[in-house]
C-alpha positions as a Python dict, from the first residue, in 0.01 Angstrom:
ca = {
    (1, 'Y'): (0, 0, 0),
    (2, 'E'): (-317, 90, 186),
    (3, 'E'): (-131, 120, 515),
    (4, 'S'): (131, 351, 361),
    (5, 'R'): (-137, 554, 183),
    (6, 'S'): (-334, 587, 506),
    (7, 'K'): (-24, 703, 697),
    (8, 'I'): (57, 966, 432),
    (9, 'L'): (-299, 1096, 436),
    (10, 'D'): (-297, 1102, 816),
    (11, 'D'): (31, 1300, 814),
    (12, 'K'): (-112, 1541, 558),
    (13, 'S'): (-432, 1585, 759),
    (14, 'R'): (-232, 1641, 1077),
    (15, 'K'): (-18, 1904, 905),
    (16, 'Q'): (-327, 2076, 771),
    (17, 'M'): (-485, 2081, 1116),
    (18, 'D'): (-164, 2215, 1269),
    (19, 'M'): (-155, 2488, 1005),
    (20, 'R'): (-520, 2568, 1070),
    (21, 'R'): (-456, 2598, 1445),
    (22, 'F'): (-159, 2825, 1378),
    (23, 'N'): (-363, 3044, 1141),
    (24, 'D'): (-647, 3065, 1394),
    (25, 'R'): (-401, 3177, 1662),
    (26, 'M'): (-253, 3441, 1431),
    (27, 'I'): (-601, 3576, 1353),
    (28, 'Q'): (-688, 3588, 1723),
    (29, 'M'): (-358, 3760, 1800),
    (30, 'E'): (-429, 4029, 1541),
    (31, 'R'): (-782, 4076, 1673),
    (32, 'S'): (-638, 4128, 2020),
    (33, 'F'): (-497, 4462, 1906),
    (34, 'I'): (-839, 4597, 1804),
    (35, 'F'): (-978, 4826, 2071),
    (36, 'P'): (-1348, 4895, 1996),
    (37, 'P'): (-1365, 5249, 2143),
    (38, 'G'): (-1069, 5352, 1925),
    (39, 'L'): (-773, 5574, 1998),
    (40, 'P'): (-807, 5900, 2193),
    (41, 'N'): (-973, 6166, 1975),
    (42, 'R'): (-973, 5917, 1682),
    (43, 'P'): (-1246, 5657, 1727),
    (44, 'Q'): (-1209, 5556, 1361),
    (45, 'N'): (-860, 5418, 1440),
    (46, 'R'): (-909, 5110, 1653),
    (47, 'H'): (-577, 4929, 1614),
    (48, 'I'): (-373, 4976, 1931),
    (49, 'L'): (-40, 4857, 1791),
    (50, 'I'): (-12, 5047, 1463),
    (51, 'A'): (-199, 5355, 1341),
    (52, 'P'): (-120, 5703, 1215),
    (53, 'S'): (16, 5939, 1475),
    (54, 'V'): (-162, 6266, 1549),
    (55, 'L'): (178, 6434, 1556),
    (56, 'D'): (304, 6284, 1228),
    (57, 'S'): (34, 6205, 972),
    (58, 'Y'): (293, 6087, 719),
    (59, 'S'): (411, 5780, 905),
    (60, 'G'): (260, 5525, 1137),
    (61, 'S'): (344, 5490, 1500),
    (62, 'A'): (381, 5191, 1730),
    (63, 'F'): (129, 5217, 2013),
    (64, 'P'): (6, 5552, 1879),
    (65, 'G'): (-240, 5615, 2164),
    (66, 'L'): (42, 5586, 2416),
    (67, 'F'): (295, 5774, 2202),
    (68, 'D'): (61, 6065, 2133),
    (69, 'S'): (-65, 6089, 2491),
    (70, 'I'): (293, 6105, 2623),
    (71, 'A'): (378, 6383, 2379),
    (72, 'M'): (66, 6580, 2475),
    (73, 'A'): (129, 6532, 2848),
    (74, 'K'): (489, 6649, 2814),
    (75, 'E'): (374, 6957, 2627),
    (76, 'S'): (89, 7051, 2860),
    (77, 'G'): (215, 6913, 3191),
    (78, 'K'): (-148, 6873, 3304),
    (79, 'E'): (-233, 6593, 3542),
    (80, 'E'): (-535, 6491, 3334),
    (81, 'D'): (-304, 6436, 3035),
    (82, 'W'): (-75, 6220, 3248),
    (83, 'N'): (-380, 6022, 3356),
    (84, 'E'): (-448, 5959, 2987),
    (85, 'V'): (-90, 5827, 2956),
    (86, 'K'): (-161, 5582, 3240),
    (87, 'K'): (-484, 5475, 3070),
    (88, 'Q'): (-311, 5421, 2735),
    (89, 'L'): (-29, 5228, 2900),
    (90, 'T'): (-282, 5003, 3072),
    (91, 'I'): (-462, 4940, 2742),
    (92, 'A'): (-134, 4865, 2564),
    (93, 'A'): (-30, 4617, 2834),
    (94, 'W'): (-372, 4453, 2836),
    (95, 'V'): (-391, 4399, 2459),
    (96, 'T'): (-28, 4281, 2444),
    (97, 'K'): (-101, 4019, 2709),
    (98, 'A'): (-416, 3914, 2522),
    (99, 'A'): (-211, 3874, 2203),
    (100, 'A'): (48, 3664, 2387),
    (101, 'R'): (-230, 3444, 2525),
    (102, 'A'): (-371, 3398, 2174),
    (103, 'L'): (-36, 3280, 2040),
    (104, 'F'): (78, 3079, 2342),
    (105, 'P'): (-226, 2971, 2545),
    (106, 'D'): (-20, 2711, 2735),
    (107, 'V'): (241, 2965, 2844),
    (108, 'F'): (1, 3251, 2929),
    (109, 'P'): (-312, 3091, 3078),
    (110, 'S'): (-619, 3306, 3136),
}
């Protein structure tokens, strides 16, 4: 009885620890998308993956900093706006890689 009870408790503890590790990875993945300086012209919006778009305040946008900077660069055609697109693309790639590392540290080593 004691051996069976011990095995069941060990299995339960192992499952709880696995779930805890998974939850910790999910939290770290979500935190990876927070960019402290915020989005261009919107420092109050710090989430790189999802935030309101400057061009459409009704709905959210995926990678809004990149999306909005591309739209502005297309409209203006200015080189400085295209440089902002490059910057936003770099940020998006960087945080996406950080999120992948958080979820799969063995696959994406630092």
